C-alpha positions as CSV (number, residue, x, y, z in Angstrom):
1,M,81.8,-21.5,-56.4
2,A,79.3,-19.5,-55.0
3,D,80.3,-15.8,-54.9
4,T,80.7,-14.8,-51.5
5,R,80.4,-10.6,-52.5
6,E,77.0,-9.8,-50.8
7,E,78.1,-11.1,-47.5
8,K,81.1,-8.8,-47.7
9,V,81.4,-5.4,-46.8
10,L,82.3,-2.6,-48.7
11,V,84.8,-0.1,-48.2
12,A,85.6,2.5,-50.6
13,L,89.5,3.7,-51.2
14,K,89.8,7.7,-53.2
15,A,92.6,9.5,-53.9
16,C,92.2,13.0,-52.8
17,R,95.8,14.8,-52.4
18,T,94.5,18.4,-51.6
19,Y,92.1,19.8,-49.3
20,D,90.4,21.8,-52.5
21,E,86.8,21.8,-51.9
22,Q,85.6,20.7,-55.0
23,A,87.9,17.7,-54.9
24,V,87.3,16.6,-51.5
25,Q,83.3,16.7,-52.2
26,D,83.8,14.4,-55.4
27,A,85.9,12.0,-53.3
28,V,83.1,11.9,-50.8
29,D,80.3,11.6,-52.8
30,A,82.2,8.8,-54.5
31,L,82.9,6.9,-51.5
32,F,78.6,7.0,-50.6
33,D,78.2,5.9,-53.9
34,L,80.8,3.1,-54.4
35,C,78.4,1.7,-51.4
36,G,75.5,1.8,-52.6
37,G,74.2,5.6,-52.1
38,I,73.9,8.1,-49.0
39,E,70.6,7.1,-49.8
40,R,70.5,3.2,-48.3
41,I,72.7,5.0,-45.4
42,V,70.7,8.1,-44.3
43,R,67.3,9.3,-44.9
44,P,65.2,12.6,-45.3
45,G,63.6,13.9,-42.4
46,Q,66.6,12.3,-40.1
47,R,69.0,14.0,-37.9
48,V,72.8,12.7,-38.2
49,L,74.8,13.1,-35.7
50,V,78.6,14.0,-38.0
51,K,81.3,12.9,-35.2
52,L,84.5,15.0,-36.2
53,N,87.9,14.5,-34.5
54,L,88.2,17.9,-32.9
55,L,91.1,17.1,-30.3
56,M,92.1,20.2,-29.6
57,K,92.9,24.2,-30.6
58,R,95.0,23.3,-33.4
59,R,94.7,24.9,-37.3
60,P,93.6,22.7,-40.5
61,E,97.2,22.6,-41.5
62,E,98.7,21.2,-38.4
63,A,96.6,17.9,-39.4
64,T,95.8,17.2,-35.9
65,T,91.9,17.5,-36.5
66,T,89.5,15.9,-39.0
67,H,89.7,19.0,-41.7
68,P,87.1,21.5,-42.5
69,A,86.5,20.7,-46.5
70,V,86.1,16.5,-45.3
71,A,83.3,18.1,-42.2
72,K,81.8,20.7,-45.4
73,A,81.7,17.7,-48.2
74,I,79.9,15.3,-45.7
75,V,77.4,18.3,-44.5
76,R,76.5,18.8,-48.4
77,A,76.1,15.0,-49.1
78,V,74.0,14.8,-45.9
79,Q,71.6,17.8,-46.7
80,K,71.8,16.4,-50.6
81,A,69.9,13.8,-49.0
82,G,67.5,15.5,-47.1
83,A,68.7,15.0,-43.7
84,T,70.2,17.3,-41.0
85,P,73.3,17.2,-40.2
86,I,74.7,17.9,-36.6
87,L,78.5,18.3,-36.2
88,A,79.6,17.4,-32.4
89,D,82.8,16.1,-30.4
90,S,83.7,16.4,-27.4
91,P,87.5,16.9,-27.2
92,G,90.1,17.1,-24.1
93,G,88.7,19.1,-21.4
94,T,85.9,19.9,-20.2
95,Y,82.5,19.3,-21.9
96,T,81.8,23.4,-22.0
97,R,80.6,25.9,-24.5
98,G,83.3,27.8,-23.9
99,H,85.5,25.5,-24.6
100,L,84.1,23.9,-27.4
101,Q,83.3,27.6,-29.1
102,G,87.4,28.0,-29.4
103,I,88.0,24.7,-31.0
104,Y,85.1,25.1,-33.4
105,Q,86.3,28.3,-34.3
106,T,90.1,27.2,-34.5
107,C,89.6,24.0,-36.3
108,G,87.4,25.6,-39.4
109,M,84.1,24.3,-37.7
110,L,82.5,28.0,-37.3
111,D,83.4,28.5,-40.8
112,V,81.5,25.5,-42.2
113,A,78.5,25.6,-39.8
114,Q,78.0,29.6,-41.3
115,E,79.0,28.6,-45.2
116,T,76.1,25.4,-45.2
117,G,73.6,26.3,-42.3
118,C,74.5,22.9,-40.4
119,I,74.3,22.3,-36.3
120,L,76.9,23.0,-34.3
121,N,76.5,20.7,-31.4
122,D,75.6,22.9,-28.1
123,D,73.6,20.6,-25.9
124,F,76.2,19.8,-22.9
125,C,74.3,17.0,-21.1
126,V,74.9,13.3,-20.6
127,T,73.3,10.2,-21.4
128,S,74.1,6.5,-19.9
129,R,73.7,3.1,-22.2
130,Y,73.8,0.1,-21.0
131,L,75.7,-2.6,-23.0
132,S,74.7,-6.4,-22.0
133,S,77.2,-7.2,-24.8
134,G,79.6,-4.9,-23.7
135,K,83.1,-7.0,-22.9
136,A,85.1,-3.9,-21.0
137,A,82.5,-1.8,-20.0
138,R,78.7,-2.3,-19.4
139,H,77.7,1.3,-18.8
140,L,78.7,4.3,-20.6
141,D,78.6,7.8,-19.9
142,L,78.3,9.5,-23.2
143,I,77.2,12.5,-24.7
144,G,74.0,13.8,-24.3
145,V,73.0,14.5,-28.2
146,L,73.5,11.3,-29.3
147,D,69.7,10.7,-27.6
148,Q,68.7,13.1,-30.2
149,V,70.1,12.1,-33.8
150,D,68.9,9.2,-35.9
151,C,72.2,7.8,-36.9
152,V,75.6,8.9,-36.9
153,I,78.8,9.2,-38.8
154,T,82.6,9.2,-37.5
155,V,84.9,11.1,-39.7
156,G,88.5,10.0,-37.8
157,K,91.8,11.5,-38.7
158,L,94.2,8.8,-39.7
159,K,97.0,9.5,-37.4
160,T,99.9,7.7,-35.2
161,H,98.6,7.3,-31.7
162,G,101.3,6.4,-29.0
163,L,98.8,4.0,-27.3
164,T,96.8,2.7,-30.3
165,T,99.5,2.9,-32.5
166,M,97.0,4.2,-34.7
167,T,93.6,6.3,-34.7
168,G,91.1,6.2,-36.5
169,C,87.2,5.7,-37.1
170,V,86.9,3.7,-34.1
171,K,89.3,5.7,-31.8
172,N,87.5,8.5,-32.9
173,L,84.1,7.5,-30.7
174,Y,85.7,8.0,-27.5
175,G,85.0,11.7,-28.3
176,T,81.3,10.4,-27.6
177,I,82.2,9.9,-24.0
178,P,81.8,13.7,-22.3
179,G,84.9,15.6,-21.4
180,T,86.8,14.6,-18.4
181,T,84.7,11.6,-17.6
182,K,87.7,10.3,-20.3
183,V,89.9,11.0,-17.6
184,E,88.3,8.5,-15.4
185,Y,87.9,6.1,-18.0
186,H,92.1,6.2,-19.0
187,A,92.6,5.7,-15.0
188,R,90.1,2.5,-15.0
189,Y,91.0,1.2,-18.4
190,Q,94.5,1.2,-17.5
191,D,95.8,-1.5,-19.9
192,V,95.8,-1.4,-23.4
193,S,94.4,-4.7,-24.3
194,L,91.6,-3.8,-22.0
195,F,91.4,-0.5,-23.0
196,S,91.0,-0.9,-26.8
197,D,88.0,-3.4,-25.6
198,M,86.6,-0.3,-24.5
199,L,86.9,1.2,-27.3
200,L,84.8,-1.3,-29.3
201,D,82.5,-1.4,-26.7
202,I,81.6,2.7,-27.5
203,C,81.6,1.9,-31.2
204,E,79.1,-1.2,-30.5
205,A,76.8,1.3,-28.3
206,V,77.1,4.2,-30.5
207,K,76.7,2.1,-33.9
208,P,77.7,4.1,-36.6
209,C,76.1,4.0,-39.8
210,F,78.9,5.0,-41.8
211,A,82.6,5.7,-41.5
212,I,85.1,8.1,-43.4
213,L,88.9,8.1,-42.7
214,D,90.5,12.0,-43.6
215,A,93.7,10.6,-44.6
216,V,94.6,13.3,-47.4
217,I,96.8,14.6,-44.6
218,G,97.8,12.5,-41.9
219,M,100.1,12.5,-38.7
220,E,102.7,10.7,-38.2
221,G,105.9,10.3,-35.3
222,E,104.5,11.2,-32.6
223,G,100.8,11.5,-32.9
224,P,97.7,12.0,-32.5
225,S,99.3,15.6,-31.8
226,G,102.7,16.0,-31.4
227,G,103.6,14.5,-34.6
228,R,104.4,15.6,-38.0
229,P,101.7,16.3,-41.1
230,R,102.4,13.6,-43.7
231,E,100.5,13.8,-47.5
232,I,98.8,10.7,-47.7
233,G,96.8,11.0,-50.6
234,A,93.1,9.0,-49.9
235,L,89.8,9.4,-48.1
236,I,88.4,5.8,-47.3
237,G,84.4,5.2,-46.1
238,G,82.5,2.3,-45.4
239,R,80.0,1.0,-43.3
240,S,82.2,-0.8,-40.9
241,P,84.1,1.6,-39.3
242,H,86.6,-1.6,-38.4
243,A,87.0,-2.4,-41.8
244,V,87.9,1.5,-42.4
245,D,90.1,1.5,-40.4
246,A,91.9,-1.8,-41.5
247,V,92.2,0.2,-45.0
248,G,93.6,2.6,-43.6
249,A,96.4,1.1,-41.4
250,Q,97.5,-0.5,-44.6
251,L,98.2,2.3,-46.1
252,I,100.4,3.2,-43.7
253,G,102.1,-0.4,-44.0
254,L,100.6,-1.5,-40.4
255,E,98.9,-4.8,-40.0
256,T,96.1,-5.9,-38.5
257,K,97.9,-7.2,-35.0
258,Q,99.5,-3.8,-35.0
259,V,96.7,-1.5,-34.3
260,T,95.4,-2.4,-30.7
261,T,92.3,-1.7,-31.8
262,L,92.1,-3.8,-34.6
263,E,93.7,-6.7,-33.2
264,A,90.8,-6.6,-30.6
265,A,88.0,-6.5,-33.1
266,A,89.5,-8.9,-35.1
267,K,89.7,-11.5,-32.1
268,R,85.6,-10.6,-31.1
269,G,84.7,-10.9,-34.6
270,L,83.8,-7.2,-35.3
271,L,86.2,-6.8,-38.5
272,P,84.7,-8.1,-41.2
273,E,85.6,-9.7,-44.6
274,Y,85.6,-6.8,-47.2
275,D,85.9,-6.0,-50.6
276,L,87.8,-2.3,-51.5
277,V,86.1,-0.7,-54.2
278,G,87.7,2.3,-55.8
279,E,91.2,2.7,-56.1
280,P,94.2,-0.1,-56.1
281,I,95.4,0.2,-52.9
282,D,99.3,-1.1,-53.7
283,P,100.2,2.1,-55.3
284,M,98.9,4.2,-52.6
285,I,100.6,2.1,-49.4
286,I,103.3,4.5,-47.8
287,C,105.8,1.5,-45.9
288,D,108.2,4.6,-44.6
289,F,105.5,6.1,-42.6
290,D,107.1,7.3,-39.1
291,I,105.8,5.1,-36.3
292,P,107.3,5.3,-32.9
293,M,109.8,3.0,-32.3
294,G,108.6,-0.3,-31.2
295,L,104.9,0.1,-32.2
296,R,105.4,-1.5,-35.3
297,R,105.6,-4.8,-33.8
298,G,101.7,-5.4,-32.5
299,S,102.5,-7.9,-29.4
300,W,104.8,-5.5,-27.9
301,V,102.8,-2.9,-27.1
302,R,101.1,-5.0,-25.1
303,M,104.5,-6.4,-24.0
304,M,106.0,-3.2,-23.0
305,N,102.9,-2.1,-20.9
306,K,104.8,-5.2,-18.2
307,L,108.3,-4.6,-18.2
308,P,109.8,-2.8,-15.6
309,Q,109.3,0.7,-14.8
310,R,112.7,1.6,-16.1
311,L,112.2,-0.3,-19.1
312,R,108.9,1.2,-20.2
313,P,108.3,4.0,-23.0
314,R,107.8,7.7,-20.2
315,P,106.6,11.1,-21.1
316,V,109.5,13.6,-20.7
317,F,108.5,17.1,-20.5
318,T,111.1,19.4,-22.3
319,H,110.3,22.5,-21.2
320,R,111.7,24.2,-23.9
321,R,107.8,25.3,-25.0
322,C,106.4,25.1,-22.2
323,D,103.9,28.1,-20.9
324,G,103.0,26.6,-17.6
325,C,99.5,26.5,-18.5
326,G,98.4,23.2,-16.6
327,T,96.9,20.7,-18.9
328,C,98.8,18.4,-18.8
329,A,98.2,17.9,-14.8
330,R,94.6,18.4,-15.3
331,A,94.8,15.8,-17.9
332,C,96.5,13.5,-16.4
333,P,94.4,10.5,-14.8
334,A,96.4,9.0,-12.1
335,K,97.8,12.9,-11.0
336,A,101.5,11.8,-11.5
337,I,102.3,15.3,-13.1
338,T,102.8,18.2,-10.1
339,M,103.7,21.9,-11.1
340,D,106.7,23.6,-9.8
341,A,107.3,27.0,-8.5
342,Q,108.2,27.9,-12.1
343,R,104.8,26.5,-13.2
344,R,107.0,23.8,-15.1
345,P,105.5,20.1,-15.0
346,H,107.2,17.0,-13.8
347,V,105.8,13.2,-13.7
348,D,106.0,10.7,-10.8
349,I,107.4,7.9,-13.4
350,R,105.5,5.6,-10.4
351,A,102.5,6.5,-10.4
352,C,102.6,7.2,-14.7
353,I,99.5,4.7,-16.1
354,R,101.4,5.5,-19.6
355,C,98.2,6.7,-21.0
356,Y,100.0,9.6,-23.0
357,C,97.3,12.2,-22.1
358,C,99.7,14.7,-21.3
359,Q,101.6,14.3,-24.8
360,E,97.9,14.4,-26.7
361,L,96.4,17.2,-25.1
362,C,99.8,19.3,-24.7
363,P,98.7,22.9,-26.4
364,K,102.7,23.4,-27.1
365,T,103.5,19.5,-28.0
366,D,106.4,19.9,-25.5
367,V,106.1,16.5,-24.2
368,E,108.1,13.5,-25.7
369,I,107.8,10.0,-25.3
370,K,111.0,8.3,-24.5
371,R,111.1,4.7,-25.5
372,N,113.8,2.4,-24.6
373,P,116.7,2.3,-27.8
374,I,115.9,-1.6,-28.0
375,F,113.2,-0.9,-29.1
376,A,114.6,0.8,-32.3
377,L,115.2,-2.8,-33.5
378,L,111.4,-3.3,-33.6
379,K,110.4,-0.8,-35.9
């Protein structure tokens, strides 16, 4: 029988249960080595965009953003290969220097830059790319720094997600859409299947050379920002962000069909066969990882979008921690959220498109996704 190993991509899995800098550095170096060596991924003299997940102003211990120890280890590896790393993201909100500097500082990336000498992106230009093979999107507006680099490493954070079930290295690339343009894209691609295909189109346009998934401590429950930190104890890496996400999904007990981006990638032939190298995966799988009710059943994610309004999931503002900042109203693509005289938000459920940007970007985690109790039977 012919050996088909060379036809498959490699995905590396390394156990890492702490953000101790040396432990993370050893694990990240191992990911590159197991996948053929970093010298086969980046070249001396290249400029390498390290696309982090910096969703919002959150401290590293809150498990919402890429941990600075992971970012630092990747920077060191890229520098050792003779290339120049540039840390970048376009988080929720405006794509401006003031907004991003605050996020860099809170998320620990300012310290990474000071300790390593790497570059923090401060170019806020926008570029456009045409993708002839795009299924949902042919024309994409992207952050301008992409035109200034030779390759991209996407660094995702393993978390649950109310819309796509899980977020990882592919969903992370949504942060290459600049600032409030993401709000426009949510309004344009309201159906979750269409939205997932749009995310794949972004991935095809950016074409990351490597993907690393921070799964040392992930987030379960109402992710990607309102859930709870959960130790997973792993770092995952490979040339295919889809394959890396597939291994991440396995770690938290999900199948391909249960993650909308993976299901779309499989249908489009973008999810390759892969060989897993490094640690055996079975002892590391978490069977009780808290996935929001109903989202464990893949096709139900799509089905919920087609239910009558009264049966569909909806955002609920608890007003317990709300400070009246209005982030939810500004982020709502459908303009379904208004602020009352007491600066408390309220949603017009008839206008809501169920993108859950309000929950994702709420700095006080004051938004809950209310799902019909019947979905609890489908976990």
